[in-house]
Backbone bond lengths (Angstrom), bond angles and torsions (degrees), N, CA, C in turn:
res aa  C-N    CA-C-N  psi(-1)  N-CA   C-N-CA  omega(-1)  CA-C   N-CA-C  phi
1 X - - - 1.465 - - 1.527 109.10 -
2 X 1.315 115.56 127.80 1.455 120.57 -176.79 1.532 110.41 -77.81
3 X 1.306 115.89 130.93 1.467 121.15 -179.41 1.516 109.53 -94.05
4 X 1.318 115.39 142.39 1.468 122.15 175.84 1.501 108.38 -119.96
5 X 1.321 115.13 157.34 1.457 120.29 -179.98 1.524 108.06 -122.99
6 X 1.312 116.38 133.63 1.457 121.10 -176.83 1.515 110.82 -89.81
7 X 1.319 116.23 165.32 1.454 121.21 177.04 1.531 110.96 -61.47
8 X 1.330 115.33 -34.51 1.454 118.89 178.17 1.520 111.23 -63.74
9 X 1.327 117.13 -41.05 1.462 120.57 179.50 1.525 110.82 -68.48
10 X 1.351 116.72 -36.14 1.449 119.42 175.82 1.522 110.98 -62.29
11 X 1.331 114.81 -46.52 1.464 119.72 179.40 1.528 111.29 -61.51
12 X 1.329 116.42 -42.88 1.465 120.29 -179.43 1.530 111.38 -64.55
13 X 1.330 116.35 -39.28 1.475 120.14 179.77 1.522 110.53 -64.94
14 X 1.338 116.72 -45.35 1.481 119.96 -179.86 1.528 110.18 -66.66
15 X 1.325 116.65 -41.40 1.461 119.56 -179.71 1.530 110.85 -65.18
16 X 1.312 115.90 -37.72 1.467 121.11 -178.15 1.526 111.13 -64.24
17 X 1.311 116.67 -36.12 1.468 120.29 -176.05 1.533 111.75 -116.34
18 X 1.310 116.81 30.28 1.454 120.74 -176.73 1.528 112.09 -64.09
19 X 1.321 116.95 -34.31 1.473 119.66 179.44 1.519 111.08 -65.87
20 X 1.321 116.49 -41.90 1.455 119.98 178.17 1.529 110.77 -64.52
21 X 1.339 116.78 -42.32 1.465 120.99 179.57 1.523 110.03 -62.60
22 X 1.342 116.78 -46.00 1.466 120.83 179.92 1.521 111.70 -63.23
23 X 1.329 116.57 -40.46 1.465 120.67 179.83 1.516 111.41 -63.22
24 X 1.326 116.90 -46.75 1.470 120.35 179.66 1.530 110.24 -62.23
25 X 1.321 116.99 -41.65 1.467 120.98 -179.69 1.527 111.12 -62.65
26 X 1.331 116.72 -47.30 1.469 120.75 -178.56 1.523 111.24 -66.09
27 X 1.319 116.51 -42.38 1.476 120.11 179.55 1.514 110.71 -62.84
28 X 1.320 117.87 -42.33 1.480 121.38 179.20 1.521 110.96 -61.69
29 X 1.338 117.06 -44.94 1.463 120.14 179.08 1.528 111.22 -66.20
30 X 1.325 116.95 -39.97 1.466 120.79 -179.80 1.538 111.18 -64.99
31 X 1.314 117.12 -43.23 1.474 120.10 178.53 1.519 110.25 -63.80
32 X 1.324 117.74 -43.13 1.465 120.93 178.66 1.520 111.16 -61.21
33 X 1.342 116.92 -43.46 1.455 120.32 178.68 1.526 112.12 -64.43
34 X 1.317 116.80 -42.38 1.473 120.65 179.86 1.529 110.69 -63.55
35 X 1.331 116.47 -43.19 1.469 119.26 179.73 1.532 110.32 -66.69
36 X 1.339 117.31 -40.51 1.458 120.33 -177.74 1.517 112.04 -67.09
37 X 1.349 116.59 -39.60 1.467 120.56 -175.12 1.520 113.16 -86.16
38 X 1.330 117.41 -33.18 1.468 119.04 -169.11 1.530 114.65 -117.62
39 X 1.316 118.16 -14.48 1.474 119.78 -176.03 1.533 110.99 -109.02
40 X 1.319 116.70 -52.80 1.459 120.18 -176.77 1.531 111.27 -71.38
41 X 1.318 114.90 141.18 1.466 120.54 178.71 1.532 110.12 -76.68
42 X 1.325 118.59 126.98 1.476 119.43 177.70 1.516 111.45 -67.43
43 X 1.309 116.05 141.45 1.457 122.30 179.82 1.537 108.28 -115.56
44 X 1.342 114.92 130.34 1.465 121.16 -179.41 1.532 109.59 -108.74
45 X 1.315 114.52 157.17 1.471 119.65 -174.06 1.522 110.73 -134.37
46 X 1.323 115.86 137.99 1.471 122.19 174.49 1.503 108.74 -135.00
47 X 1.349 115.77 146.54 1.465 120.50 -177.51 1.511 111.02 -133.20
48 X 1.303 114.97 149.95 1.468 122.28 173.22 1.518 108.76 -131.85
49 X 1.334 116.37 151.22 1.465 121.42 -179.94 1.523 110.38 -111.00
50 X 1.330 114.80 136.55 1.468 121.60 -179.73 1.525 109.62 -125.49
51 X 1.327 115.40 134.75 1.468 121.30 173.75 1.526 107.66 -108.50
52 X 1.328 116.33 127.63 1.471 120.90 -175.57 1.519 109.80 -123.48
53 X 1.339 116.54 126.64 1.458 124.13 169.11 1.528 107.80 -119.46
54 X 1.302 116.31 151.20 1.467 118.77 179.76 1.527 111.94 -71.76
55 X 1.325 116.59 -37.09 1.459 120.45 179.67 1.518 108.63 -142.89
56 X 1.330 114.45 155.22 1.459 118.88 171.78 1.519 108.94 -72.58
57 X 1.328 118.21 126.51 1.458 119.77 -177.95 1.513 110.70 -71.49
58 X 1.341 114.88 145.83 1.462 120.46 175.73 1.516 108.82 -66.44
59 X 1.309 117.24 139.04 1.451 120.88 -179.20 1.528 112.06 -60.01
60 X 1.314 116.18 -30.69 1.460 120.54 -179.43 1.533 112.06 -84.18
61 X 1.328 115.99 -13.17 1.462 120.94 -171.54 1.531 110.90 -93.99
62 X 1.312 115.40 131.27 1.469 120.27 178.39 1.539 109.09 -71.56
63 X 1.307 114.89 154.42 1.464 120.14 -179.76 1.520 109.67 -66.86
64 X 1.302 116.36 122.46 1.463 122.28 -177.43 1.531 109.78 -89.31
65 X 1.350 116.76 124.99 1.450 121.21 -177.97 1.512 111.91 -63.64
66 X 1.305 117.50 -41.46 1.470 121.47 179.92 1.528 111.71 -62.60
67 X 1.338 114.58 -37.23 1.464 118.74 178.97 1.520 110.32 -66.41
68 X 1.343 116.22 -40.18 1.471 120.31 178.55 1.530 109.66 -63.05
69 X 1.343 117.60 -43.22 1.460 120.43 179.52 1.528 111.80 -64.52
70 X 1.306 115.92 -35.88 1.466 119.88 176.74 1.517 110.79 -63.95
71 X 1.336 115.30 -42.28 1.465 119.66 179.47 1.535 110.51 -64.53
72 X 1.319 116.33 -39.54 1.462 120.20 179.19 1.522 110.64 -62.76
73 X 1.328 116.45 -42.34 1.461 121.05 -179.36 1.521 112.40 -68.64
74 X 1.326 116.04 -21.43 1.475 120.23 -179.17 1.519 112.64 -83.58
75 X 1.328 117.38 -6.14 1.454 119.90 -176.57 1.516 112.03 -58.61
76 X 1.336 118.05 -38.68 1.458 121.18 177.78 1.519 112.06 -61.41
77 X 1.328 114.80 -37.47 1.471 119.54 177.42 1.531 110.23 -64.70
78 X 1.327 116.37 -43.70 1.457 120.26 179.09 1.532 111.00 -62.34
79 X 1.327 116.13 -37.43 1.463 119.90 179.88 1.525 111.33 -62.82
80 X 1.335 116.59 -40.15 1.454 120.80 178.30 1.525 110.30 -66.16
81 X 1.326 116.57 -39.58 1.459 120.56 -179.11 1.522 110.24 -65.79
82 X 1.324 117.89 -42.40 1.463 121.07 179.85 1.526 110.68 -60.06
83 X 1.315 118.38 -36.77 1.465 121.91 -177.77 1.522 113.29 -88.97
84 X 1.318 116.36 5.32 1.463 120.44 -177.19 1.538 110.34 -84.00
85 X 1.328 117.63 159.33 1.472 121.03 177.06 1.531 112.60 -58.82
86 X 1.333 117.33 -27.37 1.463 120.43 -179.84 1.531 110.91 -58.86
87 X 1.297 117.47 -33.75 1.472 121.11 178.54 1.522 111.48 -95.72
88 X 1.335 116.93 -49.03 1.463 120.19 -172.94 1.525 113.64 -67.52
89 X 1.315 117.34 -33.51 1.468 119.04 178.66 1.536 110.72 -64.95
90 X 1.342 116.72 -35.89 1.462 119.70 176.63 1.519 111.50 -68.95
91 X 1.331 117.11 -37.44 1.467 121.43 176.66 1.510 110.21 -62.00
92 X 1.316 117.68 -43.94 1.458 122.53 179.41 1.528 109.34 -60.83
93 X 1.331 117.48 -40.32 1.460 120.78 177.98 1.519 112.86 -68.78
94 X 1.339 116.50 -40.87 1.478 120.51 -179.44 1.524 111.09 -61.01
95 X 1.335 115.81 -45.19 1.467 120.42 -173.45 1.531 113.38 -97.79
96 X 1.332 115.87 0.75 1.472 121.06 -179.72 1.525 110.18 55.03
97 X 1.332 115.74 49.42 1.454 121.44 -179.32 1.527 111.20 -77.80
98 X 1.310 116.01 151.28 1.470 121.67 -178.42 1.530 112.46 -90.18
99 X 1.329 117.19 -19.00 1.452 118.88 -176.79 1.528 111.27 -82.28
100 X 1.328 114.10 161.42 1.460 120.81 177.92 1.525 110.75 -81.76
101 X 1.328 115.67 173.69 1.469 120.54 177.19 1.528 109.71 -60.39
102 X 1.305 117.06 -41.92 1.474 120.79 -179.77 1.518 111.66 -64.43
103 X 1.320 117.56 -41.67 1.462 121.21 178.44 1.505 111.34 -66.04
104 X 1.326 117.06 -41.46 1.471 119.98 176.89 1.514 110.94 -65.62
105 X 1.316 116.17 -37.36 1.463 120.95 177.17 1.529 111.09 -59.97
106 X 1.315 117.25 -37.74 1.455 121.66 179.36 1.528 112.46 -68.69
107 X 1.323 116.90 -22.57 1.470 121.06 177.74 1.524 112.09 -85.28
108 X 1.308 116.53 -8.05 1.475 121.83 -169.89 1.515 111.79 -108.33
109 X 1.330 116.15 136.43 1.463 122.33 174.84 1.514 108.91 -130.36
110 X 1.337 115.12 131.73 1.454 120.49 178.06 1.520 108.54 -118.52
111 X 1.313 116.77 127.14 1.469 120.11 172.51 1.512 108.81 -142.01
112 X 1.308 115.18 162.36 1.467 120.03 -176.13 1.525 110.18 -121.91
113 X 1.324 113.87 149.50 1.454 120.01 172.57 1.536 107.52 -68.65
114 X 1.313 117.47 138.63 1.455 121.03 -172.97 1.534 111.76 -58.96
115 X 1.333 114.80 129.39 1.471 122.76 177.41 1.513 113.33 56.14
116 X 1.328 117.20 35.45 1.453 121.45 175.58 1.528 109.29 -132.84
117 X 1.324 114.75 171.91 1.452 121.42 177.03 1.522 111.67 -97.02
118 X 1.322 116.70 14.24 1.456 122.83 -176.11 1.535 109.59 -95.14
119 X 1.310 115.62 128.86 1.462 122.21 176.38 1.514 110.52 -113.07
120 X 1.319 115.31 139.86 1.467 122.01 174.76 1.515 108.73 -103.67
121 X 1.316 115.96 120.61 1.473 122.32 178.58 1.520 107.07 -103.81
122 X 1.332 116.76 114.08 1.461 122.30 -175.24 1.530 109.74 -117.37
123 X 1.321 115.14 132.22 1.468 121.21 -179.77 1.510 109.03 -124.36
124 X 1.322 117.22 135.56 1.463 123.83 175.23 1.520 109.64 -112.62
125 X 1.339 115.64 136.73 1.465 119.96 -179.37 1.521 108.00 -155.87
126 X 1.331 115.33 158.68 1.460 120.25 177.94 1.524 112.94 -71.31
127 X 1.337 117.69 -14.12 1.450 123.14 179.20 1.538 108.28 -114.67
128 X 1.339 119.55 118.09 1.473 120.04 -176.98 1.519 113.32 -61.07
129 X 1.333 117.32 -38.43 1.450 119.90 179.42 1.532 110.79 -67.81
130 X 1.311 116.34 -38.74 1.461 120.20 178.77 1.517 111.66 -65.69
131 X 1.323 117.13 -37.94 1.463 120.97 178.16 1.520 110.27 -60.60
132 X 1.330 117.30 -42.34 1.469 120.93 178.57 1.523 110.93 -67.13
133 X 1.330 117.81 -42.12 1.464 121.08 179.85 1.530 111.28 -61.88
134 X 1.320 116.03 -44.98 1.467 119.07 -179.00 1.524 110.93 -63.72
135 X 1.342 117.19 -45.18 1.469 120.87 179.76 1.520 111.07 -60.08
136 X 1.314 117.66 -44.52 1.459 120.82 -179.89 1.530 112.08 -66.55
137 X 1.329 116.87 -40.61 1.456 119.14 -179.70 1.522 111.98 -69.02
138 X 1.323 116.75 -34.48 1.472 119.86 176.18 1.526 110.26 -62.03
139 X 1.336 116.67 -46.63 1.463 119.51 -179.46 1.529 111.87 -64.25
140 X 1.330 117.96 -41.50 1.473 121.06 179.16 1.525 111.24 -68.12
141 X 1.328 117.27 -39.73 1.466 120.78 178.91 1.526 110.45 -66.33
142 X 1.335 116.44 -41.45 1.469 119.61 176.65 1.505 111.02 -61.16
143 X 1.330 116.89 -43.13 1.471 120.75 179.84 1.518 111.54 -61.68
144 X 1.332 116.32 -36.25 1.463 120.81 -177.75 1.531 112.07 -77.60
145 X 1.332 117.06 -40.11 1.455 121.18 -171.22 1.530 114.21 -89.85
146 X 1.312 118.19 -22.01 1.470 119.46 -170.85 1.518 112.29 -65.79
147 X 1.326 117.85 -29.26 1.494 119.53 -178.74 1.521 111.31 -65.06
148 X 1.327 117.88 -29.23 1.460 120.69 178.88 1.520 111.85 -85.35
149 X 1.328 118.38 -14.42 1.464 122.44 180.00 1.523 110.37 -94.04
150 X 1.351 116.28 -42.96 1.461 121.32 -178.47 1.525 109.07 -135.93
151 X 1.329 115.62 170.69 1.459 120.93 179.38 1.518 109.95 -81.02
152 X 1.333 114.73 67.06 1.461 120.82 -179.19 1.514 108.55 -128.69
153 X 1.316 115.96 126.26 1.471 118.46 179.28 1.527 111.42 -134.38
154 X 1.319 116.49 20.79 1.461 118.99 -177.22 1.525 110.21 -138.57
155 X 1.317 116.70 74.69 1.459 123.11 177.73 1.528 108.75 -108.08
156 X 1.329 115.60 125.80 1.469 120.14 179.35 1.520 109.82 -120.23
157 X 1.302 116.18 136.48 1.467 121.77 174.24 1.522 107.75 -93.01
158 X 1.307 116.45 106.14 1.468 120.95 -174.82 1.505 112.74 -75.88
159 X 1.324 116.16 -39.93 1.472 120.03 -176.69 1.517 108.81 -144.53
160 X 1.325 117.92 108.11 1.474 119.50 177.94 1.535 110.44 -67.48
161 X 1.307 114.83 154.76 1.466 120.12 179.39 1.528 110.47 -73.01
162 X 1.301 115.85 141.59 1.473 121.61 177.40 1.524 108.40 -122.56
163 X 1.304 114.99 157.12 1.474 120.19 -178.84 1.525 110.18 -69.30
164 X 1.314 115.84 132.80 1.451 122.57 179.93 1.529 108.80 -117.81
165 X 1.317 116.15 113.51 1.473 120.35 -174.26 1.522 114.00 -81.20
166 X 1.326 117.16 -5.60 1.474 120.13 -179.44 1.525 108.78 -97.43
167 X 1.320 117.67 120.61 1.475 119.49 -178.82 1.536 111.03 -69.19
168 X 1.320 114.67 146.23 1.466 119.55 177.06 1.511 112.47 -88.49
169 X 1.312 116.19 -20.93 1.471 121.07 174.68 1.527 108.56 -158.37
170 X 1.319 118.87 154.23 1.464 123.98 -0.16 1.522 112.35 -73.45
171 X 1.313 115.61 148.21 1.463 121.90 176.27 1.536 107.31 -86.79
172 X 1.329 114.65 93.04 1.467 119.71 -173.12 1.523 112.66 -60.17
173 X 1.333 117.18 -41.45 1.460 120.66 -178.06 1.540 110.94 -65.08
174 X 1.333 115.77 -41.49 1.456 119.28 178.53 1.524 110.85 -66.83
175 X 1.339 116.52 -42.84 1.459 120.22 179.13 1.526 111.09 -61.31
176 X 1.329 116.32 -40.97 1.469 119.87 179.69 1.518 111.27 -67.36
177 X 1.334 116.49 -38.61 1.460 120.04 179.20 1.528 110.73 -64.62
178 X 1.341 115.97 -42.08 1.471 119.69 177.71 1.527 110.22 -65.01
179 X 1.341 116.80 -42.53 1.469 120.37 178.96 1.522 110.66 -63.75
180 X 1.325 116.49 -35.01 1.467 121.01 179.05 1.527 110.31 -62.94
181 X 1.321 116.12 -45.59 1.469 120.78 179.98 1.528 110.64 -66.48
182 X 1.346 115.79 -45.93 1.474 120.29 179.16 1.521 111.13 -61.91
183 X 1.340 115.81 -42.37 1.461 119.65 179.36 1.527 112.11 -64.03
184 X 1.343 115.68 -39.80 1.457 119.80 178.50 1.529 110.65 -64.67
185 X 1.338 116.32 -44.66 1.463 119.65 179.15 1.524 111.32 -64.32
186 X 1.331 115.27 -39.22 1.473 118.81 178.61 1.519 110.95 -64.92
187 X 1.336 116.55 -43.75 1.456 121.30 178.88 1.513 113.02 -60.40
188 X 1.344 115.01 -45.78 1.477 118.99 179.90 1.525 110.08 -66.07
189 X 1.321 116.64 -42.41 1.464 119.99 178.40 1.514 112.71 -61.58
190 X 1.330 115.83 -41.69 1.478 119.94 178.19 1.500 111.52 -66.48
191 X 1.339 115.84 -36.79 1.464 119.72 178.84 1.524 111.30 -61.77
192 X 1.321 117.03 -43.79 1.462 119.93 179.01 1.533 111.45 -71.53
193 X 1.332 117.26 -31.80 1.459 119.47 176.53 1.524 111.05 -65.82
194 X 1.337 116.35 -44.85 1.461 119.56 178.10 1.518 111.28 -63.77
195 X 1.320 115.79 -37.43 1.458 119.72 179.54 1.535 110.23 -67.02
196 X 1.328 115.64 -37.06 1.465 120.11 179.33 1.524 111.32 -67.83
197 X 1.331 115.96 -37.97 1.469 120.41 -178.36 1.525 112.28 -79.37
198 X 1.314 117.15 -16.24 1.464 121.09 -179.22 1.517 108.78 -81.62
199 X 1.346 117.87 103.56 1.456 121.84 -176.92 1.528 112.78 -106.09
200 X 1.329 117.00 18.65 1.469 120.00 177.75 1.531 109.99 -78.13
201 X 1.342 115.46 149.24 1.442 121.68 177.40 1.508 109.18 -96.43
202 X 1.323 116.52 122.11 1.457 120.38 -171.71 1.520 112.84 -108.96
203 X 1.297 118.75 -13.05 1.467 120.29 -177.79 1.520 109.93 -152.84
204 X 1.338 115.10 169.03 1.453 118.98 178.06 1.523 111.60 -65.71
205 X 1.348 116.11 -27.06 1.474 119.45 176.58 1.527 110.52 -65.07
206 X 1.362 116.72 -36.59 1.456 119.93 178.18 1.540 111.11 -64.27
207 X 1.330 116.57 -38.38 1.461 120.36 179.67 1.530 110.21 -64.85
208 X 1.324 116.28 -44.42 1.449 119.53 179.89 1.536 110.89 -66.17
209 X 1.343 115.47 -38.26 1.465 119.52 -175.32 1.525 111.92 -74.25
210 X 1.327 117.78 -47.82 1.457 120.73 -172.43 1.530 113.53 -89.73
211 X 1.345 117.72 -33.86 1.465 120.38 -177.40 1.520 113.22 -98.47
212 X 1.338 116.11 -16.83 1.453 119.52 -178.88 1.503 112.77 69.36
213 X 1.346 118.25 23.99 1.462 122.68 179.68 1.511 110.94 -108.40
214 X 1.305 117.31 137.65 1.470 119.57 177.96 1.520 111.01 -73.88
215 X 1.324 116.64 145.73 1.461 121.84 176.44 1.522 107.78 -93.44
216 X 1.327 115.90 117.45 1.461 120.33 -177.13 1.518 112.43 -81.24
217 X 1.317 116.13 -29.16 1.465 119.10 -178.45 1.505 110.25 179.56
218 X 1.309 116.95 176.87 1.457 122.00 178.91 1.515 109.89 -130.60
219 X 1.328 115.85 147.78 1.467 122.05 178.75 1.507 108.39 -112.12
220 X 1.312 118.12 117.66 1.469 120.25 178.89 1.518 110.38 -70.98
221 X 1.323 116.47 139.66 1.469 122.40 176.73 1.522 107.75 -114.81
222 X 1.305 115.70 124.61 1.455 121.48 -177.97 1.512 108.72 -100.14
223 X 1.314 116.22 129.02 1.465 120.74 178.29 1.513 108.92 -96.06
224 X 1.362 115.22 142.10 1.453 120.65 179.27 1.508 110.57 -73.74
225 X 1.299 115.74 151.07 1.464 118.86 176.88 1.494 110.72 151.17
226 X 1.293 114.25 -167.72 1.450 121.77 179.72 1.508 109.58 -63.07
227 X 1.311 117.03 151.87 1.462 120.34 -178.07 1.523 110.03 -61.44
228 X 1.315 115.85 -36.20 1.470 119.06 -179.21 1.514 111.69 -70.71
229 X 1.343 115.02 -23.56 1.462 118.71 -177.08 1.519 112.83 -99.35
230 X 1.354 116.58 -0.97 1.467 119.03 -179.68 1.526 109.91 -63.32
231 X 1.309 115.39 137.20 1.470 119.51 179.75 1.515 108.95 -141.76
232 X 1.302 114.31 153.50 1.457 119.64 179.85 1.531 109.22 -113.55
233 X 1.297 114.64 127.82 1.445 120.20 176.21 1.521 107.52 -112.14
234 X 1.260 113.56 150.03 1.467 119.02 -177.95 1.524 109.29 -109.20
235 X 1.313 113.12 131.15 1.465 119.52 179.61 1.521 108.92 -114.69
236 X 1.328 115.57 124.30 1.451 120.38 -177.38 1.516 110.57 -78.39
237 X 1.294 115.27 142.95 1.460 120.67 175.94 1.522 109.08 -126.71
């Protein structure tokens, strides 16, 4: 026979174990906050913007739409070049960095503004000043080296990277919010699991419900003690 659970039983189960649910939720959020603030290394981010044209336009020459579209389509190629050892190895040498080309590549993100020739070079590092230095050196190295790699002689740095003192990760507030939800779900799930495993009969209603037997009467049991502490318990028969 399939058992169903009513909204009243759900409410009673949650209410019965509300302290346990609240404790698990608070502990989960507290642990997440402690790990985010005191254990995980903060990561800082700096970005620079680069504008790339294949050639300097003639002053007398009108801007050619096809040429602009070609430049836009070449942005992906420029992104690959920026992340190549030809550029990053020189940056490592300039700044005397300890990481390898592959490790520096993992710190670097290149993306472009939609349908433009502008590239955003973003670097993440545990040191905010170092992140800005790396981003700026990458853009300057690319500007210097690209003319020998491709037919490009018009690279402009639109916005140099600046030091950003606010870490981009870990996001402690987001981590705590996620832990809060996970802790709440865990607490509620554990409450229902304990309720499911609890097969003791606590009232005459339980006897009628689970055993299908009618309760004929109850016998009060008196406990010894102080008059103020005397209590009556009911035992189902």
